[in-house]
C-alpha positions as CSV (number, residue, x, y, z in Angstrom):
1,X,15.2,-20.0,-100.3
2,X,18.0,-19.3,-97.8
3,X,21.4,-19.4,-99.5
4,X,24.2,-21.9,-98.7
5,X,22.1,-24.2,-96.5
6,X,20.2,-27.4,-96.8
7,X,16.6,-26.4,-97.6
8,X,15.2,-30.0,-97.4
9,X,13.2,-29.3,-94.2
10,X,11.4,-26.4,-96.0
11,X,10.7,-28.6,-99.1
12,X,9.5,-31.5,-96.9
13,X,6.5,-29.4,-95.6
14,X,5.7,-27.0,-98.4
15,X,2.8,-29.1,-99.7
16,X,1.4,-29.8,-96.2
17,X,-1.7,-28.1,-94.9
18,X,-0.5,-25.2,-92.7
19,X,-0.7,-21.5,-92.7
20,X,1.5,-18.9,-90.9
21,X,-0.5,-16.1,-89.3
22,X,1.4,-13.0,-88.4
23,X,-0.3,-10.5,-86.1
24,X,0.6,-6.9,-87.0
25,X,-0.7,-3.5,-85.8
26,X,0.4,0.1,-86.0
27,X,-0.5,1.0,-82.4
28,X,2.3,-0.8,-80.3
29,X,2.5,1.0,-77.0
30,X,6.3,1.0,-76.6
31,X,7.2,1.6,-80.2
32,X,4.3,2.8,-82.3
33,X,4.3,2.0,-86.0
34,X,7.3,-0.3,-85.5
35,X,6.2,-2.8,-88.2
36,X,6.7,0.0,-90.8
37,X,10.1,1.2,-89.5
38,X,12.7,1.0,-92.3
39,X,15.4,-1.6,-92.6
40,X,17.3,-0.3,-95.6
41,X,14.6,0.6,-98.1
42,X,12.0,-1.9,-96.8
43,X,9.7,-1.8,-93.7
44,X,10.2,-4.3,-90.9
45,X,7.1,-6.3,-91.9
46,X,8.2,-6.7,-95.5
47,X,11.7,-7.8,-94.3
48,X,10.1,-10.4,-92.1
49,X,7.9,-11.7,-94.9
50,X,11.0,-12.0,-97.1
51,X,12.7,-14.0,-94.3
52,X,9.8,-16.4,-94.6
53,X,9.7,-16.1,-98.4
54,X,9.5,-19.8,-99.3
55,X,6.2,-19.8,-97.4
56,X,4.8,-16.6,-98.9
57,X,1.6,-18.3,-100.2
58,X,0.9,-19.6,-96.7
59,X,1.2,-16.3,-94.9
60,X,-1.8,-14.3,-93.6
61,X,-1.4,-11.0,-91.9
62,X,-3.9,-10.5,-89.0
63,X,-4.1,-6.8,-88.6
64,X,-6.6,-4.5,-86.8
65,X,-9.8,-2.7,-87.8
66,X,-9.3,0.4,-85.7
67,X,-8.5,2.7,-88.6
68,X,-4.7,2.8,-88.1
69,X,-4.0,-0.3,-90.2
70,X,-4.0,1.2,-93.7
71,X,-0.2,1.1,-94.2
72,X,-0.2,-2.6,-93.4
73,X,-3.1,-3.3,-95.7
74,X,-1.4,-1.3,-98.5
75,X,1.8,-3.3,-98.0
76,X,-0.2,-6.6,-98.2
77,X,-1.7,-5.5,-101.4
78,X,1.7,-4.5,-102.8
79,X,3.2,-7.8,-101.9
80,X,0.3,-10.0,-102.7
81,X,-0.1,-11.2,-99.2
82,X,-3.4,-12.4,-97.7
83,X,-4.7,-10.4,-94.8
84,X,-7.7,-10.0,-92.4
85,X,-8.7,-7.0,-90.3
86,X,-10.1,-7.6,-86.8
87,X,-10.4,-6.5,-83.2
88,X,-7.3,-4.6,-81.9
89,X,-7.4,-6.1,-78.5
90,X,-8.9,-9.6,-79.1
91,X,-6.0,-11.1,-81.0
92,X,-7.4,-14.6,-80.6
93,X,-10.5,-13.6,-82.6
94,X,-8.2,-12.2,-85.3
95,X,-6.4,-15.5,-85.6
96,X,-9.7,-17.4,-85.8
97,X,-10.9,-15.0,-88.5
98,X,-7.6,-15.5,-90.4
99,X,-7.9,-19.2,-90.2
100,X,-11.5,-19.1,-91.3
101,X,-10.6,-16.9,-94.2
102,X,-8.6,-19.8,-95.8
103,X,-11.2,-22.5,-95.0
104,X,-9.1,-24.2,-92.3
105,X,-10.2,-27.7,-91.4
106,X,-9.9,-29.1,-87.9
107,X,-6.4,-30.6,-88.6
108,X,-5.1,-27.6,-90.6
109,X,-1.9,-26.6,-88.8
110,X,-1.7,-22.9,-87.7
111,X,1.7,-21.2,-87.1
112,X,1.7,-18.1,-85.0
113,X,4.4,-15.5,-85.6
114,X,4.5,-11.9,-84.5
115,X,5.5,-9.0,-86.6
116,X,8.3,-7.9,-84.2
117,X,10.6,-10.6,-85.4
118,X,12.4,-9.4,-88.5
119,X,15.3,-11.7,-87.8
120,X,13.2,-14.9,-87.7
121,X,14.9,-17.8,-89.3
122,X,12.8,-19.8,-91.8
123,X,14.8,-23.0,-91.3
124,X,14.3,-23.0,-87.5
125,X,10.6,-22.2,-88.0
126,X,10.3,-25.0,-90.6
127,X,11.9,-27.5,-88.2
128,X,9.4,-26.8,-85.4
129,X,6.5,-27.0,-88.0
130,X,7.8,-30.3,-89.3
131,X,8.2,-31.6,-85.7
132,X,4.6,-30.7,-85.0
133,X,3.4,-32.7,-88.0
134,X,5.3,-35.7,-86.6
135,X,3.8,-35.5,-83.1
136,X,0.4,-33.9,-83.5
137,X,-1.4,-37.2,-83.0
138,X,-0.3,-36.9,-79.4
139,X,0.1,-33.2,-78.8
140,X,-1.9,-30.0,-79.4
141,X,0.9,-27.4,-79.3
142,X,4.7,-27.0,-79.7
143,X,6.8,-23.8,-79.8
144,X,10.3,-22.5,-80.3
145,X,11.4,-19.5,-78.4
146,X,13.7,-18.3,-75.6
147,X,12.1,-20.8,-73.2
148,X,13.8,-23.6,-75.2
149,X,17.1,-22.0,-76.1
150,X,16.3,-19.9,-79.2
151,X,16.9,-16.1,-79.4
152,X,14.0,-13.8,-78.4
153,X,12.8,-13.0,-81.9
154,X,12.8,-16.5,-83.4
155,X,9.4,-17.3,-81.8
156,X,7.3,-19.8,-83.7
157,X,4.2,-21.4,-82.1
158,X,2.4,-24.3,-83.9
159,X,-1.0,-25.8,-83.2
160,X,-4.0,-27.2,-85.0
161,X,-7.1,-25.2,-86.0
162,X,-9.0,-27.6,-83.7
163,X,-7.0,-26.2,-80.8
164,X,-7.4,-22.6,-82.0
165,X,-11.2,-23.1,-82.2
166,X,-11.4,-24.6,-78.7
167,X,-9.5,-21.6,-77.4
168,X,-11.7,-19.2,-79.3
169,X,-14.9,-20.8,-78.0
170,X,-13.7,-21.1,-74.4
171,X,-11.2,-18.4,-73.5
172,X,-12.8,-15.9,-71.2
173,X,-10.0,-13.8,-69.7
174,X,-8.6,-10.8,-71.5
175,X,-5.0,-12.0,-71.3
176,X,-6.1,-15.2,-73.0
177,X,-7.6,-13.2,-75.9
178,X,-4.6,-10.9,-76.2
179,X,-2.0,-13.7,-75.9
180,X,-3.7,-16.2,-78.0
181,X,-1.9,-19.4,-77.0
182,X,-2.3,-19.0,-73.3
183,X,-5.6,-21.0,-73.2
184,X,-4.0,-23.7,-75.3
185,X,-0.9,-24.0,-73.1
186,X,-2.9,-24.2,-69.9
187,X,-5.6,-26.6,-71.1
188,X,-4.1,-28.8,-73.8
189,X,-1.2,-31.1,-74.5
190,X,2.1,-29.3,-74.9
191,X,5.1,-31.0,-76.6
192,X,8.7,-30.5,-75.5
193,X,11.0,-28.8,-78.0
194,X,14.5,-27.4,-77.6
195,X,17.6,-26.1,-79.3
196,X,21.0,-27.8,-78.9
197,X,22.5,-24.5,-77.6
198,X,21.2,-21.7,-75.4
199,X,20.8,-18.4,-77.2
200,X,17.9,-17.2,-75.0
201,X,20.0,-14.3,-73.8
202,X,20.1,-12.9,-77.4
203,X,17.4,-10.2,-77.7
204,X,16.5,-10.0,-81.4
205,X,12.9,-8.9,-81.1
206,X,11.5,-5.4,-81.8
207,X,9.7,-3.7,-78.9
208,X,11.6,-0.5,-78.0
209,X,13.9,2.0,-79.8
210,X,17.0,0.2,-78.5
211,X,15.8,-3.0,-80.2
212,X,15.4,-1.2,-83.5
213,X,18.9,0.2,-83.1
214,X,20.4,-3.3,-82.5
215,X,18.4,-4.9,-85.4
216,X,19.2,-2.1,-87.8
217,X,22.9,-2.5,-86.9
218,X,22.7,-6.2,-87.8
219,X,21.1,-5.5,-91.1
220,X,23.6,-2.9,-91.9
221,X,26.4,-5.5,-91.6
222,X,24.4,-7.7,-94.0
223,X,24.0,-4.7,-96.4
224,X,20.3,-5.1,-95.8
225,X,20.1,-8.4,-97.5
226,X,17.5,-10.8,-96.1
227,X,18.7,-14.2,-97.2
228,X,21.2,-14.9,-94.4
229,X,20.8,-17.9,-92.2
230,X,21.2,-18.5,-88.5
231,X,24.8,-19.7,-88.8
232,X,25.7,-16.5,-90.6
233,X,23.8,-14.4,-88.0
234,X,25.7,-16.1,-85.2
235,X,29.1,-15.3,-86.9
236,X,28.1,-11.7,-87.2
237,X,27.1,-11.4,-83.5
238,X,30.1,-13.3,-82.3
239,X,32.3,-10.9,-84.3
240,X,30.4,-7.8,-83.1
241,X,29.3,-8.5,-79.5
242,X,28.7,-4.9,-78.8
243,X,25.5,-5.1,-80.9
244,X,23.8,-7.3,-78.3
245,X,24.7,-4.8,-75.6
246,X,22.6,-2.1,-77.3
247,X,19.3,-3.5,-76.1
248,X,20.5,-5.8,-73.3
249,X,18.8,-3.5,-70.7
250,X,15.3,-4.0,-72.3
251,X,13.1,-6.2,-70.2
252,X,10.6,-8.5,-71.9
253,X,7.0,-8.1,-70.8
254,X,5.8,-11.1,-68.8
255,X,2.7,-12.9,-70.1
256,X,0.1,-14.5,-67.8
């Protein structure tokens, strides 16, 4: 659990039927092998899993089957994390395979996270998951990310297995298979969700060397501990604004 914070939102959903699928590969174009870069004495992917630690039993790593994935597979074995290996380009099929591997039912809730988010906040992720459980009779999808005021790097997308299966069966374009929720967002019911403050200008995701420098600088200030919360992170960044300038020039790739 995250220290010094109300964990009731985590506890309220722990027994519900949901799984967090994290896509991870070794062949990122801009920063190859980024998921295994060190943050202290742990690789990025392990740090992210620790950040989501209360949900460890619900995490599935969806990695590739192209021969490069062995370090990820080894890490999953070491940590006791479920994983599947699938098509390197068709990420949608990897998510479907991961959901099938745990026997997902039509109303099983699937949470999409990406392995370039080692600062993801479990409380904020839990809140959007809990919100989806409240509205999923009316909506097929909800997400938290820069579009609704969260930092780039807190991204959490939530949808049912039914929606994932419809996307898997019907998506035809390559970008819909690479960016798995594009079909869902374009063809299904999307719920509104927003943060009370706008931190969308904070780039806390890992795509390029400058991102790694910024994220590593943050973890250095936390002595490479992983149990800090969003409030503590905000204090660090308000006190050290130069960190956010390290990667301010990096442009996010547009989807769609």
